[in-house]
N, C-alpha and C positions, 0 to 999 in steps of 0.2 A: 808838356805833352802827356806826362804821366798823370797829371791831375785831370785832364780832359778824358782820358781813358777810364780813370777811376769813377769819374762822375757819370760817364756813359754806362758803365757796368752797374753802378749803384742805381741809376735811373731805370735801367732795364729790369734789374732785380725787383725794384719797387713796383714797376708796372706788372710784372709777372705775379707778384704777391697779391696785388690788388685784384687782378683778373681771377686768380685762384680763389680768393676769399669772397668774391661777389658772384659766384657761379649761380646757375639756375636752381630754383627750388621746385621740385616736382612733388605734387600732392597726389598721393595714392589713396584711393578710397572708392566708395560707391555712393550713389544717391538713394540708396535703399531707405534711409531714415527720413528723407525729404519727400513728402507727398507730392505727386504730380498735380500741377495746377489744372483744374477742370477747364474744358474749352468754354469760350464765351458763348452765351445763349444766342440764338439767331435773332436778327433784328426784327423789330415789330413794325409792321406796315399798316398804316391807317389812311383812310381817304377822307374822313370827316374832319373839318377844320377845327372843331371843338376838341376832338380827341388829339389832333396834332398839337394843338396849343397846350393841352395838359401834358403830353409827352415832353414838349419843350420845357415846361415848368419842372417836370421831374428831372430832366437833364440839367437844368440850371441849378436845382437844389443839390444835385450830386457834385457840383463843382464848387460848393461853398468850402471855405478853408477849414472849418472846425467840425469834427465828427458830430458833436452834440447839435450843432446848427443844422447839419445835413439831416440828422435823424428827426429833428423837430419839424423841418420843412417837409420831409417825406411823410411823416405821421399826419401832418395837417392835410396833405393831399389824400392820404388813405382814409381820412374821416369825412371826406366830401360825400355828397349825394351819389347818385348813380355814376359808376365808372364802367366804361365798356371793357369787355374781356381783354382785348389787347393792351389796354392801358393798365389794367390790374397786373397783367403778366409783366409788363415793362417796369412797373413800380416794384414788383418783387425782385426782378433781375437787378434793378438799379440799387435796391437796398442791400442785396447780397454783395454787389460789386463795389459800391462806394462807401459803405460804412465799415469802419475798422473794429469797433467794439462789439462783441457778441451781444451785450445787453441792449445796445442801440438797434442792432438788427432784429433782436427778439421783440423789442417795443414796436417797431414798424410792422413786422410780420403779424404780431398780435392784433394790431389795428386792422390789418387787411382781412384776417380771419374773421374778425367780428363784424365785417360788412354784411348788410342784408343781401347783397348781390354776390357774395362769395360763391365761386363756381369751381367746377372740376379742373378747368385749365389753370386757374390760379393755384388751386391746391397742388396740382402736379408741379407747377413752377416752384412752389415752396418746398415740397418734399424731395424733389429731384436734386435740389442744391443744399439740402439740410447739412451735408458734411462741411459746408462753409461756416457753420457755427462752431466756434472753438471748443465749447464745453458741452458735455453730455446733459447737464441740467437744463441748458437752453434748448437743446434738441428735444429733450423729454417734454419740456413745457409747451413747445410748439406742437408736437405730436398729440399731447393731451388736449390742447385747445381744439385741434382739428377733430379729434375723436369726439369730444363733447359737442362740437358744432354739428357733426354728422349724426350723432345720436338724437339731437334735438330737432333736426330737420324732418319735415313730414316726408313720408314715402312717396316716391314718384310713380 
């Protein structure tokens, strides 16, 4: 009987020790150092079947597994002939959202800026999300390309 009581007391002591040592961990801090994620851009709506097909291609490219492959596919689309304004904006939004490397984002954005049909809506889409580029040198490069593009454009 004495051994049963000793075992019970020892078992309860062991349980109490385990419960005490595995208590909750409370993390105290703020999210001040973590930038808030910007809201997703609004969906692009098109009625033309060709534009819808191009948007579907952009979305398919965004789901490739390797960042360099995504960048290459998006850059190829950016180099095509005429792209409607909503398609260009969707391409910009997708490049920002789906590419991880700032250099890949910059490569695709540069191709879009170089387009002959580059327009104000596309420029707005690029500049309004510029904070998604991790490095100042990439941001500066994009801003410089836009500035050079606007200087070269004839007055309207």
